C-alpha positions, 0 to 999 in steps of 0.5 A: 500499499502506498504511504501518504507521501506522493509515491510514484506508482511505478516506483511502488510497483517496482519496489514490491516485485523485486524491481521486476514489475508486475505480470499484468498491469490494468487500466481500469480508468481510460487515461493515457497516463495511467496507461503509460503508468501501467506500460512502464510498471509491467515485467519484461514480457508482461501485459497491459490490459485496457479496460478503462474507455478513453476519451475519443480525442485521447492519443498516447506516446510510447517509445517505440523501441520499448514496445518492441524490446520488452516484448509482452502483450499490450490489449484492450478488453471490450466488454470482457472480451465477450462475443454477445451472439456466442456467450450470451446463450451460453451464459443464459444456459448456465443461469437456467441450469443454476450454475450461474448466480446472476441473481446475486448481482442485483441489488435492486429491481427498479421502475424506468423512472428511477434510473437516474436515482439508481445511478447515483446510488451506484455512484456512492456505492450503495447498490451493486446492480439495479435491474430496470423492470419494464412493465409491458402495457 
């Protein structure tokens, strides 16, 4: 855990990995500076995974020789690398068989008019997932 002083994240990761760096670094906010920190904090042949969604105007500059020389993998994970047409039927089958507990992820069921408040609850950490119930007319 970083101390209260401004510890450089890359230095910290290197200090707790014996100077090697992490096997996998996950960038989860979509910011180029954080992605670059992940790139620098990974071990040789380590992996950087971009999960956060960047603003379309954002760019990043990396030393090209480092991309080549350090090996490893730079990848993004959009939607968990899910292919909905392939994976959703499988996940539904697992749920119907009782092998995938989706109900445990639902904190509350809400109406369409409650969506905005549900987002605020999620931001405050009060709920994990709200499911919108749409009644047919």
